[in-house]
C-alpha positions as CSV (number, residue, x, y, z in Angstrom):
1,X,-12.3,7.2,-3.2
2,X,-11.1,10.8,-2.6
3,X,-9.7,12.6,-5.8
4,X,-7.6,15.8,-5.9
5,X,-5.9,17.4,-8.8
6,X,-2.1,17.6,-9.2
7,X,0.0,19.5,-12.0
8,X,-1.1,18.8,-15.2
9,X,1.4,16.8,-17.2
10,X,0.5,13.1,-17.3
11,X,-3.0,12.3,-18.6
12,X,-3.2,8.7,-17.2
13,X,-4.6,8.9,-13.6
14,X,-2.7,7.7,-10.7
15,X,-4.4,5.3,-8.2
16,X,-3.0,5.1,-4.7
17,X,-4.2,2.3,-2.7
18,X,-3.4,2.7,1.1
19,X,-2.7,0.2,3.7
20,X,-4.3,-1.0,6.9
21,X,-5.6,1.9,9.1
22,X,-4.4,4.4,6.2
23,X,-6.2,7.1,4.5
24,X,-5.2,9.9,2.1
25,X,-2.8,11.5,4.8
26,X,-0.5,8.6,3.9
27,X,0.1,9.9,0.5
28,X,0.0,13.8,1.1
29,X,3.9,14.3,1.3
30,X,4.3,12.2,-1.6
31,X,1.8,13.7,-3.9
32,X,3.0,17.2,-3.3
33,X,6.2,16.4,-5.1
34,X,4.7,14.4,-7.9
35,X,3.7,15.9,-11.4
36,X,0.9,14.2,-12.5
37,X,-2.5,15.4,-13.9
38,X,-5.1,13.4,-11.6
39,X,-4.6,11.1,-8.7
40,X,-7.2,9.3,-6.4
41,X,-6.2,8.1,-2.7
42,X,-8.2,5.1,-1.9
43,X,-9.1,4.2,1.6
44,X,-9.6,0.4,1.6
45,X,-13.1,-0.1,2.9
46,X,-16.5,-1.6,1.9
47,X,-15.3,-5.3,1.2
48,X,-14.0,-8.1,3.3
49,X,-11.8,-9.6,0.6
50,X,-9.2,-8.5,-1.8
51,X,-11.3,-10.0,-4.7
52,X,-14.2,-8.0,-3.7
53,X,-12.5,-4.6,-3.2
54,X,-10.6,-5.1,-6.5
55,X,-13.9,-5.8,-8.3
56,X,-15.4,-2.7,-6.8
57,X,-12.5,-0.5,-7.8
58,X,-12.4,-1.8,-11.3
59,X,-16.1,-1.0,-11.6
60,X,-15.5,2.7,-10.9
61,X,-12.1,3.5,-11.9
62,X,-11.0,4.9,-15.5
63,X,-10.5,2.5,-18.4
64,X,-6.8,2.8,-17.9
65,X,-4.6,3.9,-15.0
66,X,-1.2,3.9,-13.1
67,X,-1.7,1.8,-9.8
68,X,0.4,2.0,-6.7
69,X,-0.4,0.1,-3.6
70,X,1.1,0.4,-0.1
71,X,1.2,-2.7,2.2
72,X,-2.4,-4.0,2.2
73,X,-3.3,-1.8,-0.8
74,X,-0.3,-3.4,-2.6
75,X,-1.9,-6.8,-2.0
76,X,-5.3,-5.5,-3.3
77,X,-3.3,-4.2,-6.2
78,X,-2.0,-7.6,-7.0
79,X,-5.6,-8.7,-7.2
80,X,-6.6,-6.1,-9.4
81,X,-3.7,-7.3,-11.8
82,X,-5.1,-10.8,-11.7
83,X,-8.5,-9.5,-12.7
84,X,-7.8,-6.8,-15.2
85,X,-4.1,-6.7,-16.2
86,X,-5.1,-4.9,-19.4
87,X,-6.4,-1.8,-17.4
88,X,-3.2,-1.2,-15.7
89,X,-0.6,1.0,-17.4
90,X,1.9,0.6,-14.6
91,X,2.2,-1.2,-11.1
92,X,4.1,-0.1,-8.0
93,X,4.3,-2.1,-5.0
94,X,5.2,-0.4,-1.6
95,X,5.9,-2.6,1.4
96,X,4.5,-5.6,-0.3
97,X,4.0,-9.4,1.0
98,X,2.9,-11.1,-2.1
99,X,2.2,-14.5,-0.2
100,X,-1.1,-15.9,0.9
101,X,-1.5,-15.2,4.8
102,X,-0.4,-18.0,7.1
103,X,-3.6,-19.9,8.4
104,X,-2.4,-19.5,12.0
105,X,-2.3,-15.6,11.7
106,X,-6.1,-15.5,11.5
107,X,-6.6,-15.8,15.1
108,X,-4.1,-13.3,16.1
109,X,-5.3,-10.8,13.6
110,X,-8.8,-11.0,14.8
111,X,-7.9,-10.6,18.4
112,X,-6.1,-7.5,17.6
113,X,-9.5,-5.9,16.7
114,X,-10.8,-6.7,20.0
115,X,-7.7,-5.4,21.9
116,X,-7.8,-2.2,19.9
117,X,-11.6,-1.9,20.9
118,X,-10.9,-2.2,24.6
119,X,-7.7,-0.3,24.7
120,X,-8.6,2.3,22.3
121,X,-7.1,2.3,18.6
122,X,-4.4,4.9,19.6
123,X,-3.1,3.0,22.5
124,X,-3.3,-0.4,20.9
125,X,-1.3,0.9,17.9
126,X,1.4,2.6,20.0
127,X,1.8,-0.3,22.2
128,X,1.7,-3.1,19.5
129,X,2.6,-1.7,16.2
130,X,4.5,1.6,16.3
131,X,7.9,-0.1,16.7
132,X,7.2,-2.3,13.7
133,X,6.1,0.5,11.5
134,X,9.1,2.9,11.3
135,X,12.9,2.6,11.2
136,X,14.4,2.7,14.8
137,X,15.9,6.1,14.3
138,X,12.1,7.4,13.7
139,X,10.8,6.0,16.7
140,X,10.9,9.2,18.8
141,X,9.4,11.2,15.9
142,X,6.4,12.5,17.5
143,X,4.9,14.2,14.3
144,X,5.1,11.1,12.4
145,X,3.6,9.1,15.3
146,X,0.8,11.5,15.5
147,X,0.1,11.2,11.8
148,X,0.0,7.5,11.8
149,X,-2.3,7.5,14.9
150,X,-4.6,10.2,13.5
151,X,-5.1,8.0,10.3
152,X,-6.0,5.0,12.4
153,X,-8.6,7.0,14.6
154,X,-10.0,8.4,11.4
155,X,-10.4,4.9,9.8
156,X,-11.9,3.5,13.0
157,X,-12.6,-0.1,14.3
158,X,-15.1,-1.2,11.4
159,X,-12.7,-0.4,8.8
160,X,-9.9,-2.1,10.8
161,X,-12.0,-5.2,11.0
162,X,-12.9,-5.4,7.4
163,X,-9.2,-4.7,6.2
164,X,-8.1,-7.6,8.7
165,X,-10.5,-10.0,6.7
166,X,-8.8,-8.8,3.5
167,X,-5.3,-9.5,4.9
168,X,-6.5,-13.0,6.1
169,X,-8.2,-14.1,2.9
170,X,-6.0,-12.7,0.3
171,X,-4.4,-15.1,-2.6
172,X,-1.0,-15.5,-3.9
173,X,-0.9,-13.7,-7.3
174,X,2.8,-14.1,-8.1
175,X,1.8,-15.9,-11.4
176,X,-0.4,-12.9,-12.4
177,X,2.7,-10.6,-11.6
178,X,5.0,-12.7,-13.9
179,X,2.6,-12.4,-16.6
180,X,2.1,-8.5,-16.3
181,X,4.0,-6.7,-19.0
182,X,3.6,-3.1,-18.1
183,X,6.3,-1.3,-15.9
184,X,6.7,-2.7,-12.3
185,X,8.2,-0.8,-9.4
186,X,8.9,-2.6,-6.1
187,X,10.1,-0.3,-3.1
188,X,10.9,-1.5,0.4
189,X,12.5,-0.1,3.6
190,X,15.5,-2.0,4.8
191,X,14.1,-1.9,8.5
192,X,10.7,-3.1,7.4
193,X,9.8,-5.7,10.1
194,X,6.2,-6.3,8.6
195,X,6.9,-6.8,5.0
196,X,10.5,-8.1,4.9
197,X,13.2,-8.1,2.5
198,X,12.4,-11.7,1.9
199,X,8.9,-10.9,1.0
200,X,10.1,-8.3,-1.5
201,X,12.5,-10.9,-2.8
202,X,9.5,-13.1,-3.5
203,X,7.8,-10.4,-5.5
204,X,10.9,-9.5,-7.5
205,X,11.7,-13.1,-8.3
206,X,8.2,-13.6,-9.7
207,X,8.6,-10.4,-11.9
208,X,12.3,-10.3,-13.0
209,X,11.4,-7.4,-15.4
210,X,10.6,-5.2,-12.2
211,X,12.8,-2.5,-10.8
212,X,13.5,-3.2,-7.1
213,X,14.6,-0.4,-4.7
214,X,15.5,-0.7,-1.1
215,X,15.5,2.6,0.8
216,X,18.2,2.2,3.5
217,X,16.7,4.7,6.0
218,X,13.2,3.4,6.1
219,X,10.9,1.0,7.7
220,X,7.4,0.0,6.7
221,X,5.9,3.4,6.3
222,X,7.8,4.3,3.2
223,X,5.5,7.2,1.9
224,X,5.8,9.2,5.1
225,X,9.3,8.0,6.3
226,X,10.9,8.8,2.9
227,X,8.4,10.7,0.6
228,X,11.2,12.5,-1.5
229,X,12.8,9.3,-2.3
230,X,9.6,7.4,-3.2
231,X,8.4,10.3,-5.2
232,X,11.6,10.2,-7.4
233,X,11.2,6.6,-7.9
234,X,7.5,6.9,-8.5
235,X,8.0,9.9,-11.1
236,X,10.4,7.8,-13.1
237,X,8.0,4.8,-13.0
238,X,5.0,7.1,-14.2
239,X,7.1,8.4,-17.1
240,X,7.9,5.1,-18.2
241,X,4.3,3.8,-18.0
242,X,3.2,6.6,-20.0
243,X,5.2,5.3,-23.0
């Protein structure tokens, strides 16, 4: 878990959980615009289930913190809410699918790891995932593509394999989300083909007390596609969580 200081104006640390094949680069454009005292960018590794990862994180994190998760990180964040809601001062879910994975997805997910190993992770990602990751008008964004590929290569196949098992074995924690009383922010991209508007509707329906924002020019990779808009939303959420 990598930690870096930001501007000192908020004492509650901000924990940022990345998605599949993501590391701290995912959050860099966003955190540069935030105004919090401390943050940690977490690359999900070292566990093959959301339950195990959440338990490990809760053992080392401060007694109370604001928690934001992106994609797979949002699924782990929901598991943390289920395990220790009193520890979490506020919850932000970016590009979330709150449902349990379909059983038939397991074979396809595990096959993707073998394909990435044989093709090379960069080639596999470009061929199979890039068009699903970003809004159509960002498909030719070479810098964005390079950053996503770089993160994937830095994470590597072993991390990809363990993260895949986390996605396969995750639970549906909408009941825990419904019972959560701290501020909840849900953000999705209008062009997200992975975590669809219907998935976000399911999360928002479970937590009618939440604030749900749809970013009209973004796909799945909200923190990299629309960092300014995400930062504004997170800044307001952080201030609300500090009350």
